N, C-alpha and C positions, 0 to 999 in steps of 0.2 A: 761708146766713144763720143766725145764732144765734137760738134761741128761748129767751130767759131773760136774766137779769142775774147777773153774778158780783160778789160783794162780797169785797174783799181787806182783811184786818185784820192789823195788826202788833201782837200782844199784848205785845211787849217794850217798847213806848214808854209813857210815862206817859199818863194819861187825857187831859190837856189837849193833849198833842202827838200823840194817836193819829191815824194816817193811814188814812183809810178812803176807798175808791173803788169805784165801780160801773162794770162794763165789759160790753159787749155780746157779747164772745166770750171763750172760754176762753184762747185764745192771747194776747189783749191782757192779760188778768188775770195770766197767768204772766209776761208781759214786764214788767209793772209791779211784780210781787212780788219780794221779796228772800228769801234763805234764812231759814227759820223762820216765814215768813208762813203764814196760813191762808186758803185759797181756799174760801169757803162758796158753793156753787153752787145757784142757785135751780132749782126743778123745770123740766124741759123736755127737749127733744131737741136735741142739739148736733151738727150735721152738719159736723164739722171733724176734721181729723187733728191731735190734740193731742200735743205733745211737752213732757214735764216734764224740764227740764234744770236745775232748781234744787231745793233741799231744802225744798220747801214741803209743806203739807198740803192735800190736795184732798178735800173732803167734801160731802155733800148737806145743804143747809140744812133740808130738810123730811123727812129720814129716808131709809132704804135704798130703792133702786130708783126714786127719783123723778127721777133724772138719767140720761139716756141719751146716750152718745157714739156716734154712728152715721153715719160718713162714707160716701159712695157707693163709695169705693175706697180702697186703701192701708191702712196700719196705723191703726187707730182711736186707740190710745193708746200712746205710746212714753215709757218712763221711763229717764232717763239720769243721775239724781241720787238722793241719799238722801232721796227724797220719801216722803210717806205718802199713800196713796190709800185712801179708805174708802167703802164702800157704793155704788159706781158700778155702772151697768149699761152694759157695753161691747158694741157690736154691730159686726160687720164683714161685708163682702160680697165681699172680694177673695180669690179662690181661690189667688192666688200670694203672699199676705202673711199675717202674723199679725194677729189682732185686737188683742192686747195684747203689746207687746214690751218686755222689760227688758234693757238693755245696760250692762255694765261699771259696775254700781253696786250699792248695798245698800239698796233701799227697803223699805217695809212696805206690804203690800197686805192690807186687811182687809174682809171682807164684799163683795168685788167679785163680780159675776156677769157671765159672758161668754156671750151668746147670739149665735151666729155661724154662717156657712157659709164660713169662711176656710180657708186652708191649715193654720193652727195657731190654737188658741184662745189659749193663753198660751205665748210663747217667751221663754226665759231664756238669754242667751248672753254671750260675751266676758267671762268671769270674773265675771259678776254673782252676787250673793249675797243675794237677797231673802228677807224673812220674809213668808210668805203664810199668812193665816189665814182660814178660812171661805170660800174661793174656790169658786165653782160654774161649771163649764164645760159648755156644751151646744153641741157642734160636730159635727153629723152629716155635715159635708162634709170633715173632715180630722182632724189630730191634736188630742187634747185639750190636753195640756201637753207642751212640748218643752224639754228642758234640754240644752245643748250647749256646745261650745267652752270647756271648763274652768270652766263656771259651776257653781253649786251652789244653796245656800239651804235654808231650812226651810219645809216645807209642813205646816200643822197643820189638821186637820178640813176638808180640801178635798174636793171631789167632782167627778168627771167623770161627768155624767149621760148623755152620748151622745158618740160619736166615730165618724167615718167611717173612721178608721184606728186606730192605737194610742191607748189612753187616755192613758198617760204614756210618753214616749220619752226615754231618756237616752243620749247619745252624745258622742263627741269629748272624752273625759276629763272629763266632767261628774260632779259628786259631790253630788247633792241628798239630803235626808233627808225622809222622809214619816212623819207621825205622825197616826194616827187618820183616815186618808184613805179614800175609797171611789171605786172605778172600776167602772162598769158600762155595759152597752149600747154596748160598743165593737165596731167591725167588724174590727179587727186584733187585736193582742195587748193585753191589759189593761195590762201593764207590759212595756216593751221596754228592755233595757239592752245596748248594743253598743259595741264599740271598746275598744282598749287604754287603760287608765287610767280608764275609766268605772266609777263605783261608785254603786250605789243602796242606801240604807239605808231600810228600811220597818219601822215599828213599829205594831202594832195596826191594820193596814189591811185592807180587804176588796176583793176583785176578784171580780165575778160578772156573770152574763148577758153573756158575751163571745162574739162570733161569730168565734172563732179560739182562740188559745192564751191562757191566763190570764196567765202571766208568762214572759218569754223573756230569757235571758242568753246572749250569744254574742260571738264575735270578741274574746276576751281580756278581756272585761268581767267585773265581779264585782258581787255583791249580798249583802246581809244582810237576811233577813226574820225578824222576831220577833213572835210572837203575831198572825199574819196568817191570813186565810182566802182561799182560792181555790175557787170553786165555780160550777157551772152555766155551763160553757163548751161550745162545739161542737167545739173541738179539744182538744189536750193541756192538762192543768192547768198544769204547769210544764215548760218546755223549756230545755235547755242544749245549746249547740253550739259547736264550734270554740274550745276552750280557755276556755270560760266557767266561772266559779267562783261557787258559791252556797252560803251557809250559812243554814239555816232552823232556828229554834228555836220550840217551842211553837206550831207552825202547824197548820192544819186544811185539808186538800185533799179535797174531796168532791163527789159528784154530777158526775163527769166522764165523758163518753161515750167518750173515747179513753184514752190513757195519763195516769194522774194525774201522774207525773213521768217525763220522757224525757230521757236524756243521750246525747250522741254526741260524737265527734271530740275526744277528750282533755279533755273538760270534767270538772269535779270538783264533787261535791255532798256537803254535810254536813248530815244531818238529826238533830236532837236533840229528843226528846219531841214528835214530830209525829204527827198522825193522817192516814192516807190511807184513804179509805173511799168506797164506792159509785162504782166506776170501771168503765168498759165494757171496756177492754183490760187492759194491765198497770198495776198500782199503781205499780211502779217498773221502768223498762226502761233498761238500761245497755248501750251498744254501743261497739265500736271499741277498738283498742289505746290504752292511756293514759287511758281514761275510767274514773272511779272514783266510786262512791257509798258513803258511810259513814253508816249509820243507827244511832243509839243511843237506846234506850228509846222506840222508835217502835211504832205499831200500824197494821197494814195489814189491812183487813177488809171484808167485805160487798161482794164483787165482783158486778156486775150482768151480766157477760159470761161468756165461756167461755175466758178466757185466764189464763196464770199470773200470780200476784200480783207476783212478782219475776222479771224476765227479764234474764239476763246473757249476752251473746254477742259474737262477733267479737273476742275478746281483751280484753274489759273486766273490771273487778274490782268486786265488791260486798262490803261488810262489814256484817254485822248483829250488833249487840251488845245483848243484853237487850231484844229486840224480841218482838212478838206478831203472828203472821199467822194469821188464822182466817176461816172462812166464805167460802172462795174455791174455785174449781174446782181449781186447782193452786197450790202455794205458791211454790216456788223452782225455776226452770229455768235451768240453766247449760249453754251450748252453745259449741262450737268450741274448737280448740286455743288455749291461751293465756288463755282465760276462766277466772276463778276466783271463788269465793265463800267467804269466811271467816265462819263463823256461830258465835257464842258465846252461851250462856245465853239461848237463844231458844225460844219455844213456837210450834209449828205445830199448830193444832187445827181440827176441822171442815173437813177438806179433802176435796172430793168425789172427786178423782182421786188425783194423786200429790203428796206433800208436797215431796220433793226429787228432781229429775230431772237426771242428768248425762249428756251425750252429746257425740259428735263430738270427743272428745279433751279435754274440759274437766276441771276439777278442783275439788273442794270440800273444805273443812275444817270439820267440825262438832264443837264441843266443848261438853259439858255442855248439850245441847239436848234438847227433849222434843217428840215427834211423837205426836199422839193423834187418833183418829177420822178416819182417812184410808183411801182405798181401797188405796193403796200408800204405805208409809213413805218409802223411798228406792229409786230405780231408777237403776242404773248401766247404761247402755244399750249401749255399743259400744266398739270397740277404742280404746285410748288414754284412755278416760274412767276417772277414778278419784278418789282422794283418801282422806281419813281421817275416820272417824266415831269419836270418842272419848267415852266415857261418855254416849252418847246412849240415851234410852229411847224405844221405839216401842210404843204401846199401842192396842188396839182398831182394828186395820187388817184389811183383807182379806188382804194379804201384807205382811210386815214390811219385808224388803229383797229386791230383785231384782237379779241380776247376769246380763247377757246379752251375747252377741256380742263376746267378747274383752275386756270391761271388767275392771278389776283394782283394786278398792278395798281399803282396809284398815279393818277394824272392830276396835276395842279396847275392852274392858270395857263393851260395849253390852248392853242388855236389850231383848228383844222379848217382849211379853206379849199374850195374847188375840187372836192372829191367827185370822181366820176360815178361812184356807187355810194356806199354809206360813209359818213364821216367817222362814226364809231360803230363797230359791229361786234356783238357779243353773242356767242352761241355755245352749245354743248357743255353746259355747266360752268362756263367762264363766269368770273365775278368782276372785280375791278371797282375802285373808288374814284369817282370823277368829281373834282372840285373846281368850280369856276372855269369849266372847259367850254369853249365857244366853237360852234360848228357853223360855217358860213358857206353858202353857195354850193352845197352838195347837190348833185344831180340825182341822188337817191334820197335816203333818209338822213337826218342829222344823227340821231342815235337809233340804231336798229338792234334791239335786244330780243332774241328769240329763245325758244326752249324754256321759257320761264326763268331765265338766269337772274340771280339776285344781286345785281350790281347796285351800287349806291351813287346817286347823283345829287350833288348839292350846288346850288347857285349856277347851274349850267344854262347856256343860252344857245338857241339855234336861230339862224337868219337865212332867208332865201333858199331853203332846202326844197327841191322840186317835188319830192314825193311825200314830204312831211317832216316836221321837226323831230318827232319822237314816235317810234313804233315799238310797242312792247307786246310780248306774249305772256299770258298769265302764268304764275303769279306775278312775275315782273319785278322790276327793280324798286328800291326804296328811293324816293325823291323828296327833295326839299328846296323850295324857292327856285325852281327851274322855270325858264321863260322862253318865249319864242316871239318873233317879230310879227307873224301873220297867222291868225287863227285859222284862216281858210286853207292854208297850205302847210303850215308848220305850227301846230298848236302846242300849248303847254302840256306836259304829260299829266296823265291822271295821277293825282298825288297818292302815294302809298304811305301808311303810317310809318313814321320814323321811330328810331330807338331800338334797343336790343331785341325786343320781342318781334319787331317787324321783320327781322331777317328770316324768321322761320314761319310766321303765320301766313295763312292762305289769304289771297285777296278777297274782299267781299264779293259775293255773287253778283251784286248789282254793278260792279265796275266792268267796263268794257275795254279790253286791251287790244283786241284784234280789229279786223277791218269792219266787222258788223257786230251788233249785239247778238245774244242768243247762242254763243259758243258753248258747247256742252261742258259742264263742270268737270274738272280734272281731279283725279285722285293723286295721292302722294306717289312719288317715283318708286319703281321696283328696284331690285338690287342696286345698291349705291354705286354711282359711277356709270350706270348703263345709259343714262340719258333718255330712257323710255318712260313715258307717263301712261299708266294703265287707267282704264275707265271701268266703271261698273257695267256689267253685261246688260244690255238692253235689247228688246226684240226689235225687229226691223221696222215694224209699224211705228213704234215710238220715235225711232231715229228719223224716219221719213216725215214724221210730224214736225220735227225740228226743221227739216229741210223746207217743208211747206210754209213754215212760219216766217222764213226769211222774206224780207221785203223784195218785191220784183223778181227778177231772174226766172221768168216763166219758161222761156225756152230752155234754160239750163235745167230746170226741174223736170221738164219733159224728157230731155236727153238722159238724165240720170235715172229716172223711173224706167225708161225703156230698157236701159242697160241692166238695171237691177232685175227687171222682170225676166229678161233673157237668161240671166245667171240663175235665178231662182227656179225657173221652169227646167233649165238644163240639169240642175241638180236633182229635181224630181224625176226626170227621165232616166238619169243614171240609176237612181234608187229603184226604178221600175224595170231595170235591165235593158233600157233602150239607149241608143246612141245620143249623146248630148252634143249640141253644136259647139264647135271649137271656137271659143271666144278669147280674144286677148283683152285683158282687163286694164292694160296700161292706157292712160289718157293724155291728151294735150289740152290744156286750158289756155285760151287766148283772150286778151282783153286788156283794158286799161287798169291802172292801180286802183285798189279799193273797191273792186266789183265783186268781192266775195270768193275769190278763187281758193284761198287757203281754207276758209271756213267750209266750203263745199267739199274740198279734199278731205278734211278731217271727218266730216259726216259720212262721206263715201267709204272711208276705211272702216268706220264703226258699223255701217250697214253690212259690208262684206264680212265682218267678224260675226255679226248676228246671224248671217246666213251660213256660217261655217266655212266660208271660202278662205278667209284669213284667220290665222291663229289668234292674233290679238287686236289688230285693227288700229294700232297706234300710228301717229303721224310723226315722221322725222323730216323737218324742214331744213334744207341746205341751199347754198348758193355756190357760185364759182369759187369763192375763197375757201370753202370747205373741201372742195374736190381737187383743185389744181395745185400741185406742188411747184417748187422752184427748180428742182433738178430732175434729170432723167430718171424715171422709175418711181419717183415719189408720188406722182399723180395717181398711178394705178393703185398704189397702197392706200392712199386717202379715199379714193373712190370705193375700193373694196370695204374699207372700214365703215363708211357711211351706209353702204348697202347692207352690211351685217347688222348695224344698229337698227335698220328698218325691217329686218327679217321678221315675218309674221304680220307686217303692217304696210304702211304707205310711205314711200320715199318721195317727197315733194321737192322738186328742184325749181326754185323761183328764178326768174330771169335766165332761163336755161340757154337762151341764145348767146349769152356772154361766154359760153364754152366754145363757140365757133365765131370769133370776131372776123370781120371782113378782111382786115389786114393781119391775119394770124401769124405769118412768118414762122418763127420757131416756137409759137405759142403751144403750151402743153394742154390746152383745153381739148384739143382733138383726141389726145390720149385718154382723157376722162370719158369722152363720148364712146370711143372704141371699147373701153373697159366696161362701160354701162351696157352697151349692146350685147356683149358676150355674157355678162352676168344675168341680164334679163332673159336670155335664151336658156342658160344653164339652170336658172332657178325661177322658172316662169311661174310656178305655183306658190313661191315663198314670199314674194314681194310684189306689190303693185307700185309702178313708177308713174308719177304724174309730173309732166314738165309744163311750166307756165311762163307766160310773158306776153309782150305786145304782139299783135297779130302778124304784122309784116315781118318782124324779127324772128318769130317762131317758124315762119315758112322757110326762112334761110337756115334755121337750125335743123329742120327736118331734112333739108337737102344736103346737109354737111357730111352725111355718112350714108352709104347705100342701104345699110341695115336699119337706120333709125326709123324711117317712116313705117317700115313693115312691122316694127315692134309695137306700134300704138294702134289700138282698134278704132279710135275715132277722136275727132277734135270737137271740143265744146267751146263755143264762143260766148263770152260774158259781155253783154252790152253795157254801155254807160247807163247810169240811172237817170230817169227823167226827173224833172223838178217835182212832180207829184210824188214820186217814189222817195226822193230825198226828204220831202216833208213828212212822209209816213215814218221814215227812220227816226227823224227828230221827235215826232209824236210818241213813238215807242220808247225812246230814251226818257222823254219827259215823264211818262207814266212810271217807268222803272225807277226813276230817281225821286219820285213823289213831288214833281212840280206840276204846274198847269200853264197852258197857254191862254193869254188874254184873248178876248173875242176877235180882235183884229190882228193878233200875232200870227195866226196861221196864214192869212192872206199875205202878210208882209214877208213871211218865210218863203211862200211860193214865188213871190216876185223876186226875192233875193236869189233863190236858186235858179230862177230863169235868167237872171242878169249876170250871175257869177261866171267869170271866164272859164272855159272848158278846154284848155289846151292840153298838150301831152302830159303835163304834170298834174292834171286835175285829179283830186283824191276820191271822187265818187262817194261811196259810203263813209270813207274816212273824213271827207269834207263835211258831211252831215254831222258826224260825231263832234268834229272840231268846232263847228258852228254852235252846236248845243253847249259845248263846254265854254265857249266864249260868251254866250248869253248868260250862263250861270255865273261866270266871273264878273260880268257887268252888273248883274242882279245883286251880287254880294257887295259890289262897290256902292250901289245905291242905298242898300239897307244897313251898311256898316255904321252909319252915323245916325240911324233912326233909333231913338232910345227904347221904345217898346213897339216893335212892329207887330201887326196883327198876324193871325194864322194865315189869312188869305194873302197878305203881302209877302210872307215867307215863301209862298208857293208860286205866285203869278209871275210869268215872264211876259214882258211887253215888247212891242216892235222896236222901241228905243234901245232894247238890250241887244239887238242884232249888231254884229261887228260891221265895220265899213267894208265895202267891196274891195278886194285886192286889186 
């Protein structure tokens, strides 16, 4: 029964012919009205299912909210004509029907409020094109607004205040437009667009407080968002799936606990001038072949979690153009064969771990980009991973660029400045082509290439690198026209023959790549990919002879001989059935750079192998970058992998104190220490661990874990070389390279080494080698213009060939 009276007025008739009637039900009033009539409804609750099938105006006589249409079941209000509905309150209770249904027409709905627990608050279907302004939908039992079946319409300043499912759902080739709308407190997606031909256009809209995904586009649907906000969801901010297409301009996605934007299954996203901030997982994650994200002039920043800001995997593609990524744990991770990231004119700053990481066969292209204040600038991790960095600057990082495990990137015209460790670090069969790369102000080496990695360096330059410009382990890289600013601290690399054959040939025995001359010659690697270099079996006396032949290091030689004697006699006692002393073979080497720590470690391993204590005696050299991962759990895995590579030999950890920084905070270095301590105990007879570094810093390292100091039998201190010992090193190299010192050159060298500054970055044996190389370079400059130099002139080095003091 109706509660109220409906007055119907036809304003098109003259006053004296005006037809006015009062009806006790809405249905009766509509039945009596004609197109263009106004139905002015008196306040009250109308328990009927109203159908507007005429182009009338339905409004409240006493203002908004005074008229309720609230049937017990079914659709409360159905509109099937170009009617106008103003300020009504519509209530429904049918969980299988819509509260307000618009079918195949183009009505105007203004100021309508829907309070319901229906299947749908407002449903628009069958090609309908309503204009909806100021609509409010509160439907905690179902969908807020549903537009389907090729329908569309304009929705201005509408609000979904609660929905038990999606706030606004678009499907079945529907094409609505939203302007200045708000959707919040929905239990499904805030906005859902699905199905081929479905298109949603949203301008200046806001989606927030969503118990699910903020906006979802899937199954060949598409959407265009302009000046919109998505924030405070429990799921992803924006999700694309199964060929979904979305373009977002000037949008802000923030305060998302999961992925801010997630794309999968061939979906395509275009972001222009968008902000992505305060996200718990990835800011932008792109998955699967055919999936593509294109971001232009966007900013991704302030991650609240421990995940990369941009994640590209499983063959997907991401393009960043003129973007900024900052204040995140990691900036860009590209994984899996077929995955690619093209990055142009983009800034990566304030990155806690790695700015750009490439792994599992992925590829990146960085052009004119800037990386600043990161732990690692770029890390190419494994076989098949590569790409090109062109005109990229890397500044204020721990390590500028890392190449490991067979990765093979190309760097062209790049600059690495102010690295706390190495500018470029290559290990574990990494390769890489470096062309016109400049490393400046590194507090470690400029280029540090270990494990005999065969990188290619062309026209590279190092300047003001504290530990040296270039440090190579044989056979070493192929170099051409590489230079350095100071021979005493950063010398030119020893040239390696260029050309196709050079990539596989062994370095000449006379070349010195390590800290000192006299490093035992290496054999070709055993099973491909193992990273282990085997040596010919030699007896202990022969190897000890090599140790004795090293210049200086008298106290070191005594310590090593004492330890070897204890081990040798212990083994004889065991063979005789007697108890052998329990000795821990792990060692601590302390001292300045270039004092022979790596060389002695290599000989120590070979001696232990000759005594049968170690199976192979090979040396695996690692640093912090090889052991410490970016995420929880990854450090333990990397440390175990390095330990396995060293099984049967020596694991040499250079600058081990870097695993326990003074301001460690959430640093994962301590996880590496904890893992090492356990492995050293569990496999005490399989691997010898030697940790090395500056004396004071190594004391801090030994105190970082209660079990660390107990695992090492003794500390061996490597003192700095005296001027006389440095002279002897140069004299040895002069003989090896078939040069001769002029009569007064030895005295000049002695004065030179006495006067050379010996600060923390002094290279010791490396400085001697670099001085000799600088003399050879100056000698060549003198004789290059002599038409027929004599045999003696080709050999003699004079005092004037000495470089200037740094």
